N, C-alpha and C positions, 0 to 999 in steps of 0.2 A: 865483662868485656870492656875493652877500651874503645875509644872513639878516634877516628882519623881527623885530619884537618878540616873535613867537610861535615863533621858531626855524625858520621855514619859509624855503626858498630863494626869492629873488626874481631874476628875469632882469635883466641890465643893459640899460638903454635901453628896456625895455617898460613901459608904464603898466599897473600892476595896480590893481584896485579890490576892495574888500571887498563881495562880493555875497551874503554869508551872510544867512539869514533866510527867504528865499522859495525853496523847492526848484525847481531848474531842471535841465534835461537838456542844456544847452549854455551855454557861457560867453558873456557879453555885453560883456566888457571892451573898451572903445574901439569898440564896434560892429563892429570888424574881425576880432576873434578868432573867435568862433562855434564853437570846438572843442567836441566832445562827448566828449573823452577826459579823464577825471579821475583823480586819484590819491586813493584812499580806503583806509582801513584795514579789512581784512576778517578774519573769523573762519572757520577751516576746521574741518570735522568729517568724518572719513573721506574726505579729499581732495576735498570738495565745499564750496563757500562756504555757510556756515550763517547768516551775518549780516554786516552792515557798518555802520560809523559814517557818519552823515550829513555830518560835517565833511569837506570835499573841497577839492582844489586843482586848478586847470586845469593839465593836463600841458603845454600850449603856452606860456601867458603867465604862469602862477603865481598868478593871482587866486584869492582864497578864495571858495568857494561852499558852498551846501547841496545835497548830492546828493538826487536824487528818490527817492521810494518809490512803489510801484505805486498806492497810494491818492491820491497827489498828482496823478495824471494828470487833465488837464482833462475836464470832463463829456462833451464831444463825442467823446472817445476811449474812454469806458467802454462796453463792450459789454453787451448784455442778459445778465445772469448766469443767468437762468432757462432759457436755451436750451442 
């Protein structure tokens, strides 16, 4: 595998795109990928994930993405917090 200008691996023969900027929970590279498995950097505290960076990479095609955060969830998915 070759590496791009940021040192991240790129798959041979696959078209990767830079999708960073808008948080997403699935890759949209070439409309065919659609994977929701991402590689992210996490911070552990007492064997539990305590935080994570939003810079992500699709585990299938290698495209760069912005990982989602719970507050990025679309309005129609937000439940009533008062209940």
